[in-house]
C-alpha positions in Angstrom: 32.4 -11.7 8.2 29.9 -14.3 9.4 28.6 -16.3 6.5 25.9 -18.9 7.0 23.7 -20.4 4.3 20.6 -19.9 6.4 21.5 -16.3 7.1 22.3 -15.7 3.4 18.9 -17.3 2.5 17.1 -14.9 4.8 18.8 -12.0 3.1 18.0 -13.3 -0.4 14.4 -13.9 0.4 14.0 -10.5 2.1 15.4 -8.8 -0.9 13.1 -10.8 -3.3 10.1 -10.0 -1.1 11.2 -6.3 -0.8 11.5 -5.8 -4.5 8.4 -7.9 -5.2 6.4 -5.8 -2.8 7.5 -2.7 -4.7 6.3 -4.3 -7.9 3.0 -5.2 -6.3 2.6 -1.7 -4.9 3.2 -0.2 -8.4 0.7 -2.5 -10.0 -1.9 -1.8 -7.3 -1.4 2.0 -7.7 -2.1 1.6 -11.5 -5.2 -0.5 -10.8 -6.5 2.1 -8.2 -5.9 4.9 -10.7 -7.5 3.1 -13.7 -10.6 2.1 -11.8 -10.7 5.2 -9.6 -11.0 2.9 -6.5 -10.0 5.6 -4.0 -12.4 8.3 -5.2 -15.2 5.7 -5.4 -14.5 4.5 -1.9 -14.4 8.1 -0.6 -17.8 8.9 -2.3 -19.4 5.8 -0.9 -18.0 6.4 2.6 -19.3 10.0 2.7 -22.7 8.9 1.4 -23.0 6.1 4.0 -21.5 8.1 6.9 -25.0 8.0 8.5 -25.9 4.7 6.9 -29.0 4.9 4.7 -30.1 8.4 5.7 -31.6 9.9 2.5 -31.3 13.5 3.6 -27.6 13.1 4.2 -27.0 11.4 0.9 -28.8 14.2 -1.0 -26.8 16.8 0.8 -23.5 15.0 0.0 -24.4 14.6 -3.7 -26.1 18.0 -4.3 -24.6 20.4 -1.9 -21.2 19.2 -0.5 -20.0 18.1 -3.9 -20.7 21.6 -5.4 -19.1 23.5 -2.6 -16.0 25.5 -3.8 -13.9 24.1 -1.0 -14.6 20.6 -2.4 -14.6 21.4 -6.1 -11.1 22.9 -5.8 -9.9 19.4 -5.1 -11.6 17.8 -8.2 -10.2 17.4 -11.6 -13.7 17.5 -13.1 -17.1 18.5 -11.6 -18.4 14.9 -11.9 -15.3 13.2 -10.3 -14.5 12.9 -6.6 -11.0 13.6 -5.5 -8.9 10.8 -4.0 -8.9 12.5 -0.6 -10.7 15.4 1.0 -8.8 17.0 3.9 -10.6 17.7 7.1 -10.0 21.4 6.7 -11.8 21.5 3.4 -14.8 19.6 4.8 -15.0 21.9 7.7 -14.9 25.0 5.5 -17.7 23.5 3.4 -19.9 23.1 6.5 -19.0 26.6 7.8 -19.9 28.1 4.5 -23.4 26.7 4.8 -23.7 27.8 8.4 -22.9 31.3 7.3 -24.8 31.5 4.1 -27.9 29.7 5.1 -27.8 29.6 8.9 -26.8 33.3 9.1 -23.9 32.7 11.5 -21.6 35.6 12.1 -18.7 36.0 14.6 -20.2 36.1 18.1 -23.7 35.0 17.1 -25.6 32.0 18.4 -24.0 28.9 16.9 -26.8 26.6 18.0 -29.4 28.8 16.2 -27.2 28.9 13.0 -27.0 25.1 13.0 -30.8 24.8 13.4 -31.4 27.3 10.5 -28.6 26.0 8.2 -30.7 23.5 6.2 -28.1 20.8 6.9 -29.5 17.2 7.2 -31.2 16.8 10.6 -29.0 13.9 11.6 -25.9 16.0 10.9 -27.4 19.0 12.7 -27.7 16.7 15.8 -24.0 15.9 15.6 -23.1 19.6 15.1 -25.3 20.7 18.0 -23.6 18.1 20.3 -20.2 19.2 19.2 -21.1 22.8 19.9 -22.4 22.0 23.4 -19.2 20.1 24.2 -17.1 23.2 23.5 -19.6 25.7 25.1 -20.4 27.2 21.6 -16.8 28.3 21.1 -16.4 28.6 17.4 -12.7 27.8 17.2 -13.0 24.7 19.3 -16.1 23.8 17.4 -14.1 23.7 14.2 -11.4 21.5 15.8 -14.1 19.1 17.1 -15.7 18.9 13.6 -12.3 18.1 12.1 -11.8 15.3 14.7 -15.3 13.9 13.8 -14.4 13.9 10.1 -11.0 12.4 10.6 -12.4 9.6 12.7 -15.0 8.9 10.0 -12.3 8.8 7.3 -10.1 6.5 9.4 -13.0 4.0 9.5 -13.4 4.5 5.7 -9.7 4.0 5.2 -9.8 0.8 7.1 -12.5 -0.6 4.9 -10.5 0.5 1.8 -7.4 -1.2 3.0 -9.2 -4.4 3.8 -10.7 -4.4 0.3 -7.3 -3.6 -1.2 -5.7 -6.5 0.7 -7.9 -8.9 -1.2 -6.9 -7.4 -4.5 -3.2 -7.5 -3.4 -3.4 -11.2 -2.6 -4.7 -12.0 -6.1 -2.3 -9.7 -7.9 0.5 -10.9 -5.7 -0.2 -14.5 -6.7 -0.2 -13.5 -10.4 3.1 -11.6 -10.0 4.7 -14.6 -8.1 3.4 -17.0 -10.8 4.6 -14.9 -13.7 8.1 -14.3 -12.2 8.2 -17.8 -10.8 8.9 -16.5 -7.3 8.2 -19.9 -5.6 9.5 -19.6 -2.0 9.8 -23.4 -1.6 11.7 -23.7 -4.9 14.0 -20.8 -4.0 14.9 -22.4 -0.7 15.6 -25.7 -2.3 17.6 -24.3 -5.2 19.7 -21.8 -3.2 20.6 -24.2 -0.3 21.8 -26.7 -2.8 24.5 -24.2 -3.9 25.8 -22.3 -0.9 28.7 -20.7 -2.9 26.3 -19.3 -5.5 24.0 -18.1 -2.7 26.8 -16.3 -1.0 27.8 -14.5 -4.2 24.2 -13.4 -4.7 24.1 -12.0 -1.2 27.4 -10.2 -1.7 25.8 -8.4 -4.6 22.7 -7.6 -2.6 24.8 -6.1 0.2 26.4 -3.7 -2.3 23.0 -2.5 -3.4 21.4 -1.8 0.0 23.2 1.6 0.6 21.8 2.8 -2.8 18.2 2.2 -1.6 16.7 5.4 -0.1 13.5 5.6 1.9 11.7 9.0 1.9 9.5 9.2 4.9 7.7 12.3 3.8 4.0 12.8 2.8 4.5 10.7 -0.3 6.5 7.8 1.3 8.6 6.7 -1.6 11.5 4.3 -2.1 14.2 5.4 -4.5 16.2 2.6 -6.1 19.2 3.1 -8.4 19.0 0.9 -11.5 21.0 0.7 -14.6 18.3 2.9 -16.3 18.2 5.5 -13.6 16.3 6.1 -10.4 13.0 4.3 -9.8 10.8 6.1 -7.3 8.0 3.8 -6.0 5.1 5.1 -3.8 4.5 2.9 -0.9 1.3 4.4 0.5 -1.7 2.3 -0.2 -3.8 5.1 -1.4 -1.4 6.6 -4.0 -2.1 6.4 -7.7 -0.1 5.9 -10.8 -0.8 6.0 -14.5 -0.7 2.7 -16.4 2.2 3.6 -18.7 4.4 4.9 -15.8 3.5 1.8 -13.8 4.4 -0.6 -16.6 7.8 1.1 -17.1 8.6 0.9 -13.3 7.5 -2.8 -13.2 9.9 -3.6 -16.1 12.8 -1.8 -14.4 12.1 -3.3 -11.0 11.8 -6.8 -12.5 15.1 -6.4 -14.3 16.7 -5.0 -11.2 15.4 -8.0 -9.2 16.8 -10.5 -11.6 20.2 -8.8 -12.0 20.8 -8.2 -8.3 19.4 -11.3 -6.7 21.1 -13.7 -9.1 17.8 -15.7 -9.1 16.5 -16.7 -12.5 13.1 -15.3 -13.0 10.3 -16.9 -15.0 10.5 -20.3 -16.6 13.1 -21.9 -18.8 12.4 -22.5 -22.4 10.7 -25.7 -23.6 9.1 -27.7 -20.8 10.2 -25.5 -17.9 6.7 -24.4 -17.0 5.1 -27.8 -17.6 7.7 -29.6 -15.5 7.6 -27.3 -12.6 3.8 -27.4 -12.3 3.2 -31.1 -13.2 6.5 -32.8 -12.5 6.6 -34.3 -16.0 8.1 -33.2 -19.3 6.0 -33.1 -22.4 2.3 -32.6 -22.4 0.1 -31.1 -19.7 -1.7 -34.4 -19.5 1.2 -35.8 -17.5 0.2 -34.5 -14.0 1.4 -35.1 -10.5 -0.8 -33.6 -7.8 2.0 -33.5 -5.2 4.2 -31.4 -7.5 1.2 -29.1 -8.4 0.3 -28.6 -4.7 3.9 -27.9 -3.7 4.2 -25.3 -6.5 0.9 -23.7 -5.5 1.9 -23.6 -1.8 5.3 -22.0 -2.7 3.6 -19.3 -4.7 0.9 -18.6 -2.1 3.6 -18.1 0.6 5.3 -15.6 -1.7 1.9 -13.8 -2.4 1.3 -13.4 1.3 4.8 -12.2 1.9 4.5 -9.6 -0.8 1.6 -8.0 1.0 3.8 -7.0 3.9 5.3 -3.5 3.5 8.5 -3.0 1.6 9.9 -1.2 4.7 9.3 -4.4 6.8 11.4 -6.5 4.4 14.0 -3.8 4.0 14.5 -3.5 7.7 14.7 -7.3 8.1 17.2 -7.5 5.2 19.3 -4.7 6.7 19.5 -6.3 10.1 20.5 -9.7 8.6 23.2 -8.0 6.5 24.5 -6.2 9.7 24.7 -9.6 11.4 26.5 -11.1 8.4 29.0 -8.2 8.2 29.7 -8.2 12.0 31.1 -11.7 11.9 30.8 -14.4 14.5 31.0 -13.6 18.1 34.5 -14.3 19.4 34.9 -17.0 22.0 35.2 -15.8 25.6 38.8 -16.0 26.9 39.1 -18.2 29.9 40.0 -16.5 33.2 43.6 -16.6 34.0 
């Protein structure tokens, strides 16, 4: 086995960031669920698909929203779903082409679009799509699905950028609360290589128990002393607050027990001393200590925004290097 304090530190930090990113993901899901961020972004994106076009917004609010193919996805008539599949959107449009535009199999698709009562700006898009496929109805549906998916990709990009800002703030709060100060961890662990090696030995035993499910839900299953914790890693997943709180508690306990790193602050003046460099009252203040602490927590906050799979892969590769041992010296030629 090849043991190096630097390699062990990489493994420890990767494990801390990996578990911390799962905690952050769980909290983010709870926030998204509580404030209905995903449905709100979907509604806003649909309304603004053609920017400030009033006819389009009215159609989205009064016609699309009441279509059975869309309502079947809703929990209540006044609440948007978190996601509308392209197939449902296309069926909603086809429903209007048939009911209002009078389209039937083999009839003139262009005429049905013109008579459909759809917003003029959307009729122009549909007419162009129809011409591109020579009025073939099957290919028209496929083109409409592609149009919708491209629009939702753009909306998803906006949602993810907005979410990243929230994750940075929440990540800093999580790092501060758990005292996941990257600079402090480096300083503390390198000062005791033997303890660091023992912690990494424990981490290597836990890695085979961590399972990634690369299915539609994209979950990570972790075996803890209280059972299996399944964490959704997709940014648009949602979770109830009580479930999220339970998972955060279990993951935090798991992080502390497995990493060997003491989370939080010691009793008494631990918090004050780490943030100010002094014991006693908050009035004793050293800017150098404060800025170092702030920097260490910010580094952690940025690291937690990276995906859990990124840190798990890095940790696994480092563990493999550690387990493989040092490369033997090349024997001299006889």
